[in-house]
C-alpha positions as CSV (number, residue, x, y, z in Angstrom):
1,M,52.2,-37.2,121.2
2,P,53.2,-36.8,124.7
3,L,50.2,-36.3,127.1
4,E,51.8,-33.2,128.7
5,E,51.8,-31.6,125.0
6,M,48.0,-32.6,124.4
7,S,45.2,-30.4,124.7
8,R,42.4,-30.9,126.8
9,E,40.0,-32.1,124.1
10,E,42.5,-34.3,122.7
11,L,43.1,-36.0,126.2
12,L,39.4,-36.6,126.6
13,A,39.3,-38.1,123.2
14,V,42.1,-40.4,124.3
15,V,40.3,-41.3,127.6
16,A,37.3,-41.7,125.8
17,A,38.7,-44.5,123.3
18,Q,40.0,-46.4,126.3
19,A,36.9,-46.5,128.1
20,A,35.2,-47.9,124.7
21,T,37.8,-50.6,124.6
22,L,37.7,-51.6,127.9
23,A,33.8,-51.5,127.6
24,A,34.3,-53.7,124.6
25,Q,36.7,-55.8,126.7
26,A,34.1,-56.1,129.5
27,E,31.6,-57.3,127.3
28,L,33.6,-59.9,125.6
29,I,34.5,-61.1,129.2
30,E,31.0,-61.3,130.0
31,E,30.4,-63.4,126.8
32,L,32.9,-65.6,127.1
33,R,32.0,-66.2,130.8
34,G,28.5,-67.0,129.4
35,Q,30.1,-69.5,127.2
36,V,32.3,-71.1,130.0
37,E,29.1,-71.8,132.1
38,A,27.2,-72.9,129.2
39,L,29.9,-75.2,128.5
40,A,30.3,-76.5,132.0
41,A,26.6,-76.8,132.2
42,E,26.7,-79.1,129.3
43,V,29.9,-81.3,130.6
44,D,27.9,-81.4,133.7
45,R,24.8,-82.6,131.6
46,L,26.8,-85.0,129.5
47,G,28.6,-86.3,132.6
48,R,25.2,-87.4,134.2
49,A,24.1,-88.4,131.1
50,G,26.8,-90.8,130.7
51,S,26.5,-92.1,134.3
52,R,22.7,-93.4,133.7
53,N,22.7,-97.0,134.0
54,S,20.0,-99.4,135.2
55,G,20.9,-98.7,139.0
56,N,20.5,-95.4,139.1
57,S,17.5,-94.4,136.4
58,S,14.7,-96.5,134.5
59,L,17.0,-97.6,131.8
60,P,16.4,-101.2,131.4
61,P,19.5,-103.4,132.2
62,S,20.3,-104.1,128.2
63,S,21.2,-100.6,128.0
64,D,24.3,-101.1,130.6
65,G,27.7,-101.0,129.1
66,V,26.0,-100.4,125.4
67,L,27.3,-96.8,124.7
68,P,31.0,-96.0,125.1
69,G,31.7,-94.8,128.5
70,R,28.4,-95.8,129.9
71,A,29.4,-98.5,132.5
72,G,26.7,-100.5,134.4
73,P,26.2,-100.5,138.0
74,N,28.6,-102.1,140.2
75,R,26.4,-105.0,141.4
76,A,28.8,-106.4,144.0
77,E,29.5,-103.0,145.8
78,R,25.4,-102.8,145.7
79,R,24.8,-106.2,147.2
80,A,27.4,-105.7,150.0
81,A,26.0,-102.5,150.8
82,G,22.4,-104.0,151.0
83,G,20.9,-103.1,147.6
84,G,18.6,-105.9,147.2
85,M,20.8,-107.7,144.6
86,K,20.0,-111.2,144.2
87,K,22.7,-113.9,143.6
88,R,22.5,-115.9,140.6
89,G,20.5,-119.3,140.7
90,K,17.9,-120.9,143.1
91,Q,17.0,-118.5,145.5
92,P,16.5,-119.3,149.4
93,G,13.2,-120.5,150.2
94,Q,12.4,-121.8,146.6
95,D,11.4,-125.4,145.3
96,G,14.3,-127.1,143.5
97,R,13.4,-128.9,140.2
98,T,14.8,-132.3,139.1
99,L,13.7,-135.4,137.2
100,A,11.4,-137.6,139.1
101,W,11.3,-141.4,138.7
102,R,8.0,-142.6,137.1
103,E,6.2,-145.8,138.0
104,D,4.4,-145.8,134.8
105,P,7.1,-145.4,132.0
106,D,5.6,-144.9,128.4
107,R,7.6,-147.8,127.1
108,V,10.1,-150.4,128.4
109,E,13.0,-151.3,126.6
110,A,14.8,-154.5,127.8
111,H,18.7,-154.8,127.4
112,F,20.7,-158.2,128.0
113,P,24.3,-158.6,127.9
114,A,26.4,-159.4,124.9
115,G,29.2,-161.0,124.2
116,V,30.9,-164.5,125.5
117,C,31.7,-165.3,129.0
118,D,35.0,-166.0,130.2
119,C,34.4,-169.7,130.2
120,G,33.5,-169.4,126.5
121,V,29.8,-169.8,126.9
122,S,27.8,-167.0,124.8
123,L,25.5,-164.9,126.9
124,A,22.9,-165.2,124.6
125,E,22.3,-168.6,125.7
126,V,22.5,-168.4,129.5
127,A,19.7,-168.1,132.2
128,V,18.2,-164.5,132.8
129,V,17.9,-164.0,136.8
130,G,16.2,-160.7,136.7
131,V,16.8,-156.9,136.3
132,A,20.2,-155.5,138.0
133,R,19.1,-152.0,137.7
134,S,17.1,-149.4,135.8
135,H,17.4,-146.3,133.8
136,Q,14.8,-143.8,132.9
137,S,15.4,-141.5,129.9
138,H,13.2,-138.6,129.5
139,D,13.3,-137.7,125.5
140,L,11.1,-136.1,123.0
141,T,8.9,-137.9,120.4
142,L,9.4,-136.5,117.1
143,A,6.2,-134.4,116.0
144,R,5.1,-134.9,112.5
145,V,2.2,-133.3,110.4
146,G,-0.7,-135.6,109.6
147,V,-3.4,-135.2,107.3
148,T,-7.0,-136.0,108.9
149,Q,-9.7,-136.3,106.4
150,H,-13.3,-135.0,107.7
151,D,-16.2,-136.8,105.7
152,L,-19.0,-134.6,106.4
153,Y,-21.8,-137.4,105.6
154,R,-25.5,-136.7,104.4
155,V,-28.1,-138.3,105.7
156,V,-32.2,-138.5,104.5
157,C,-34.8,-138.8,106.8
158,G,-37.9,-141.0,106.1
159,C,-39.9,-137.5,105.8
160,G,-37.6,-136.8,102.7
161,R,-35.3,-133.7,104.7
162,R,-31.5,-134.2,104.2
163,H,-29.1,-133.3,106.7
164,V,-25.2,-132.9,106.7
165,A,-23.1,-133.3,109.3
166,A,-21.6,-130.0,111.0
167,R,-18.0,-129.1,110.5
168,P,-16.0,-129.6,113.5
169,E,-14.6,-126.8,115.4
170,G,-11.3,-125.9,114.2
171,V,-11.5,-127.2,110.9
172,S,-11.5,-124.3,108.4
173,G,-14.2,-124.0,105.8
174,A,-11.4,-124.5,103.2
175,P,-10.9,-127.9,101.1
176,V,-7.5,-128.1,102.7
177,S,-6.3,-126.2,105.5
178,Y,-3.9,-126.5,108.6
179,G,-5.3,-127.6,111.7
180,P,-5.8,-126.1,115.3
181,E,-2.6,-127.8,116.8
182,L,-0.2,-126.4,113.9
183,R,-1.9,-123.0,114.3
184,A,-1.4,-122.8,118.2
185,L,2.3,-124.1,117.5
186,A,2.9,-121.6,115.2
187,T,1.3,-118.6,117.0
188,Y,3.2,-119.6,120.3
189,F,6.6,-119.4,118.4
190,L,5.4,-115.9,117.1
191,V,3.8,-114.3,120.3
192,R,5.0,-116.4,123.2
193,Q,8.8,-117.0,122.1
194,H,9.0,-113.8,120.1
195,L,10.5,-115.6,116.9
196,P,10.7,-113.7,113.7
197,V,8.3,-114.9,110.8
198,E,11.3,-116.5,108.8
199,R,12.8,-118.2,112.1
200,A,9.4,-119.5,112.9
201,R,9.2,-121.3,109.5
202,E,12.4,-122.8,110.0
203,A,11.4,-124.1,113.4
204,I,8.3,-125.5,112.0
205,A,9.9,-127.0,109.0
206,E,12.7,-128.7,111.2
207,L,10.4,-129.9,113.9
208,C,7.1,-130.6,112.2
209,G,8.4,-131.5,108.3
210,V,5.9,-128.8,107.0
211,E,6.8,-125.8,104.9
212,V,4.5,-123.0,106.0
213,S,4.4,-119.7,104.0
214,A,5.0,-116.4,105.7
215,G,1.6,-115.3,104.7
216,W,0.0,-117.9,106.6
217,L,1.9,-117.1,109.6
218,H,1.1,-113.4,109.4
219,S,-2.8,-114.2,109.3
220,L,-2.6,-116.2,112.4
221,L,-2.2,-113.0,114.5
222,A,-5.6,-111.7,113.3
223,L,-7.4,-115.2,113.7
224,G,-5.7,-115.4,116.7
225,A,-6.9,-112.2,118.3
226,D,-10.4,-113.0,117.0
227,A,-10.3,-116.4,119.0
228,V,-9.3,-114.7,122.4
229,E,-11.7,-111.5,122.0
230,A,-14.0,-112.8,125.0
231,P,-11.4,-113.9,127.4
232,V,-9.4,-110.7,126.8
233,A,-12.8,-108.8,127.4
234,E,-13.2,-110.6,130.6
235,I,-9.6,-109.6,131.5
236,E,-10.2,-106.1,131.2
237,Q,-13.5,-105.9,133.5
238,R,-11.4,-108.2,136.1
239,I,-8.5,-105.9,136.0
240,A,-10.7,-102.8,136.7
241,A,-12.4,-104.4,139.4
242,E,-9.2,-105.1,141.3
243,K,-8.1,-103.5,144.2
244,V,-4.5,-103.1,143.4
245,A,-3.0,-103.1,139.7
246,G,0.4,-102.1,138.3
247,F,0.2,-99.7,135.2
248,D,3.3,-99.0,132.8
249,E,4.5,-98.4,129.6
250,T,7.2,-98.9,127.4
251,P,8.3,-97.8,123.9
252,L,8.0,-99.7,120.9
253,K,8.9,-99.0,117.3
254,V,5.6,-99.9,115.1
255,G,4.5,-99.1,111.3
256,P,6.6,-98.9,107.9
257,K,8.9,-96.0,109.2
258,G,9.3,-97.2,112.6
259,E,7.4,-94.3,114.6
260,K,7.4,-94.4,118.1
261,R,4.3,-95.8,119.9
262,Y,4.1,-97.4,123.3
263,V,2.9,-100.6,124.8
264,L,0.6,-99.6,127.9
265,S,0.1,-102.7,130.3
266,A,-2.2,-103.1,133.3
267,S,-1.0,-105.9,135.5
268,T,-2.1,-108.0,138.8
269,L,-1.4,-111.1,140.4
270,L,-3.4,-113.0,137.8
271,F,-4.3,-110.7,135.3
272,T,-2.8,-108.9,132.2
273,L,-3.9,-106.6,129.6
274,F,-1.5,-104.9,126.8
275,M,-2.8,-102.3,124.3
276,L,-1.0,-100.4,121.6
277,G,-1.3,-96.4,122.3
278,G,0.6,-93.4,123.1
279,R,1.9,-91.5,126.3
280,D,-1.2,-89.2,126.0
281,K,-4.0,-88.4,127.8
282,A,-6.4,-89.9,125.4
283,S,-4.7,-93.4,125.3
284,F,-4.5,-93.5,128.8
285,R,-8.1,-93.0,129.3
286,V,-9.2,-95.6,126.8
287,F,-6.8,-98.1,128.6
288,L,-8.7,-98.6,132.0
289,L,-7.5,-95.5,134.0
290,G,-10.9,-93.7,133.7
291,R,-12.2,-96.6,135.3
292,M,-10.3,-97.9,137.9
293,L,-11.1,-97.3,141.5
294,G,-8.6,-99.1,143.4
295,V,-4.8,-98.5,144.1
296,V,-2.7,-98.1,140.7
297,V,0.9,-98.7,141.4
298,H,3.0,-96.5,139.0
299,D,6.4,-95.1,138.2
300,R,5.5,-91.2,138.5
301,Y,4.9,-90.4,135.0
302,A,2.7,-87.0,135.1
303,L,-0.2,-88.4,133.3
304,Y,-1.3,-90.7,136.3
305,D,-1.7,-87.6,138.2
306,C,-3.9,-86.1,135.4
307,D,-6.9,-84.1,137.0
308,E,-9.2,-86.7,134.9
309,F,-8.1,-89.8,136.4
310,T,-9.5,-89.1,140.3
311,G,-11.1,-92.5,141.1
312,F,-8.0,-94.3,142.2
313,L,-5.2,-94.0,144.9
314,H,-1.8,-93.9,143.9
315,Q,1.1,-95.9,145.2
316,L,4.6,-94.7,143.9
317,C,6.8,-97.7,142.9
318,V,9.5,-97.8,145.6
319,A,12.0,-99.7,143.2
320,H,12.0,-96.3,140.9
321,L,12.2,-94.1,143.8
322,L,15.7,-96.3,145.2
323,R,17.0,-95.9,141.6
324,D,16.4,-92.1,141.6
325,L,18.0,-92.0,145.0
326,Q,20.8,-94.1,144.1
327,D,21.8,-91.3,141.3
328,V,21.6,-88.5,144.1
329,V,23.8,-90.9,146.2
330,E,26.5,-90.6,143.2
331,T,25.8,-87.0,142.7
332,Y,26.4,-86.2,146.0
333,P,28.7,-88.7,147.6
334,E,29.5,-86.8,150.7
335,A,26.0,-86.5,151.9
336,L,24.2,-89.0,154.3
337,W,20.4,-88.0,154.0
338,P,20.3,-90.1,150.2
339,V,21.8,-93.2,152.1
340,Q,19.5,-92.8,154.8
341,L,16.2,-92.6,152.5
342,Q,17.4,-95.6,150.8
343,Q,17.7,-97.5,154.0
344,A,14.9,-96.2,155.5
345,L,12.5,-97.2,152.3
346,R,14.4,-100.8,152.0
347,G,13.5,-101.3,155.7
348,L,9.9,-100.5,155.4
349,V,9.7,-103.0,152.4
350,H,11.3,-105.3,154.3
351,Q,8.9,-105.2,157.3
352,A,5.9,-105.0,155.0
353,N,7.1,-108.6,153.5
354,L,7.5,-110.1,157.2
355,A,4.1,-108.7,158.2
356,R,2.4,-110.1,155.0
357,A,4.2,-113.4,155.8
358,A,2.8,-113.1,159.1
359,G,-1.1,-112.6,158.1
360,L,-1.0,-109.0,159.2
361,T,-3.1,-106.3,157.5
362,E,-0.5,-103.5,158.2
363,V,3.2,-103.0,159.6
364,P,3.0,-102.6,163.1
365,A,3.3,-99.3,164.6
366,A,6.5,-100.1,166.7
367,L,8.4,-101.3,163.4
368,R,7.0,-98.7,161.0
369,D,7.4,-95.7,163.4
370,P,11.3,-95.3,163.6
371,L,11.7,-96.1,159.8
372,I,9.2,-93.4,158.8
373,A,10.8,-91.0,161.3
374,E,14.2,-91.8,159.6
375,Y,12.4,-91.0,156.0
376,R,11.2,-87.8,156.9
377,G,14.2,-86.2,158.8
378,A,16.3,-87.4,155.7
379,V,13.8,-85.7,153.6
380,R,14.3,-82.5,155.7
381,V,18.0,-82.6,155.7
382,G,17.8,-83.1,151.9
383,L,15.7,-79.9,151.3
384,R,18.1,-77.8,153.4
385,D,21.1,-79.3,151.6
386,V,19.7,-79.0,148.0
387,P,17.7,-75.5,148.0
388,A,15.3,-75.0,145.1
389,A,16.6,-72.8,141.8
390,E,14.8,-69.9,140.6
391,K,11.5,-70.6,139.2
392,G,11.6,-71.3,135.6
393,T,15.1,-72.8,135.7
394,K,16.3,-76.0,135.9
395,Q,16.0,-77.5,139.4
396,P,19.2,-79.2,140.9
397,A,19.8,-82.9,141.0
398,G,17.4,-84.5,143.5
399,R,15.4,-81.7,144.5
400,C,12.2,-82.6,142.8
401,L,12.6,-86.2,143.9
402,L,12.9,-84.6,147.5
403,A,9.7,-82.6,147.0
404,C,7.7,-85.3,146.0
405,L,9.0,-87.6,149.0
406,R,7.6,-84.8,151.1
407,D,4.8,-83.6,149.4
408,R,3.4,-87.4,148.5
409,Q,4.5,-89.4,151.5
410,D,0.9,-91.0,151.6
411,D,1.6,-92.3,148.2
412,V,4.9,-93.5,148.9
413,L,4.4,-95.4,151.8
414,R,0.8,-96.6,151.1
415,F,1.9,-100.2,151.2
416,V,3.0,-100.0,154.8
417,F,-0.6,-99.2,156.2
418,D,-2.3,-101.7,153.7
419,L,-0.1,-104.9,153.0
420,D,-2.4,-105.7,149.9
421,V,-0.6,-102.9,148.0
422,W,2.5,-103.7,146.3
423,P,5.3,-101.5,147.3
424,T,7.0,-101.7,143.7
425,N,5.8,-102.2,140.2
426,N,8.2,-105.1,139.5
427,Q,5.4,-107.4,138.4
428,S,4.3,-105.0,135.6
429,E,8.0,-104.4,134.3
430,R,8.4,-108.3,134.3
431,D,4.9,-108.4,132.1
432,L,6.3,-106.0,129.7
433,R,10.0,-107.0,129.3
434,P,9.3,-109.6,126.6
435,F,8.4,-106.9,124.0
436,K,11.9,-105.4,124.5
437,T,13.0,-108.9,123.5
438,Q,10.5,-108.9,120.9
439,Q,12.2,-105.5,119.4
440,K,15.9,-106.6,119.8
441,I,15.3,-109.9,118.0
442,S,12.9,-108.7,115.1
443,G,13.2,-105.1,115.2
444,R,10.1,-102.7,114.5
445,L,6.6,-104.3,113.7
446,T,5.5,-103.1,110.3
447,S,1.8,-102.7,111.1
448,E,0.0,-101.2,113.8
449,A,-3.0,-103.4,113.0
450,V,-1.2,-106.6,113.6
451,T,0.8,-105.2,116.5
452,A,-2.6,-104.8,118.1
453,C,-3.5,-108.1,117.3
454,R,-0.4,-109.7,118.7
455,L,-1.0,-107.7,121.9
456,Q,-4.5,-108.9,122.4
457,I,-3.0,-112.5,122.2
458,A,-0.3,-111.7,124.5
459,S,-3.0,-110.6,127.1
460,Y,-4.6,-113.8,127.2
461,L,-1.4,-115.8,127.1
462,S,0.0,-113.9,130.0
463,T,-3.2,-114.5,132.3
464,A,-3.5,-118.2,131.3
465,R,0.0,-118.5,132.4
466,K,-0.5,-116.5,135.7
467,H,-3.3,-119.0,136.4
468,G,-1.3,-122.0,135.8
469,V,-2.1,-122.9,132.3
470,S,0.5,-123.2,129.5
471,A,0.6,-120.9,126.8
472,L,0.4,-123.8,124.3
473,H,-2.5,-125.4,125.5
474,A,-4.3,-122.2,125.9
475,L,-3.7,-121.6,122.3
476,R,-5.0,-125.0,121.2
477,L,-8.1,-124.4,122.9
478,A,-8.6,-121.0,121.2
479,F,-8.0,-122.3,117.6
480,R,-10.5,-125.4,118.5
481,G,-13.0,-122.4,119.3
482,A,-13.5,-123.0,123.1
483,P,-10.8,-120.4,124.4
484,W,-9.6,-120.8,128.1
485,M,-11.7,-118.3,130.3
486,P,-10.6,-116.9,133.5
487,P,-12.3,-118.5,136.6
488,A,-15.2,-116.6,138.1
489,A,-14.4,-113.9,140.8
490,A,-14.6,-115.1,144.0
491,P,-17.8,-113.3,145.9
492,T,-16.9,-110.3,148.0
């Protein structure tokens, strides 16, 4: 019906219908806009997740290039930009290693010419005039298991009392058993070299010519943990008394269902302690943090700042900060302040290394103050360029990091004013890395109790090696009943 023929009531009905249609369309548009924004945010999240690698996050290098579309850091570009990447091979200043001539070889073999001289005389009949030259070959002596019978004699005193010789340390009470040398080698394969049980059996069979059982290999972990209980208790006491210690944690699949647990580590230059636990306050409390009174170097995980743990000072790992800043560099490629922050932190670490080598106790003010001013200026610019989002919403990339660098400057730069403090937690990460190797080789560990035993032995071996004692020798001592003990602490 033409509009001019409609009544007022009919026109009002048409207008109302159109208004309802427009309102429905507006509602649909808003709904679609919300979906587009959510999808855009998800695309951004997935893009950021795909850009995570060992150069801009805490992901391990083993994860680089594993997932489709996730590339590793461009190490050549980072090295050219002064990113601290090392070249392969021997590093400058490190001692080289080569075979040395021994004046007292274990065996000398004489070799004489064979055949006939051009004149027709046999070379076996000619005169020997001396050694022309010598060559030394360093090689293995094949190991084969030998059987030692220990006869415990009984004697009778004139008074009539009888006495029986004591069983030697390291010899089992069973009539037939494996000795401490073989126990040490098998435990070395399991704990230090992270071989699965079946591969450890194979190695022992081929190297030593003896077939051991899987059950016997499993039993060594509990026996070894008991054997090193005293030195590990001493290690725990020594770390608690240290001025500086690094703390870290890494996930590990443990138990019949492969549940996620954590290996907690506390490290110094001479001591290492591992514990199986969780990323929770109770585990952290048991694992030394409630007793630490020095400086704890860590990766900014929130539990290190729990109100319960107030006895120690903090040093935030600069290596983690630099990786997080690399993510910010990639997120805001036009911004200068993230690069400036990286340069300032690397410069301060470099000056700290030089000052430490010179025997100083802190970085001289003339060298540190310009770099600290550069650090502060970059933080101010970053906070201006990356404004905070509303409370309760996710903050933009880099904002939380900038707030940390501003509010915790003392914890970031403590190493500059006390050169005993490590700028990074690399020592702790190196100590933990073998457990990721273990998981890659053997998969999950089927028992929490056995895993705890493995970690106790690993604490002992890592500490012994830091003191220059070989892991295999330390295990020999432990299975002989006289485990290696850390040397006494120097008086203060």
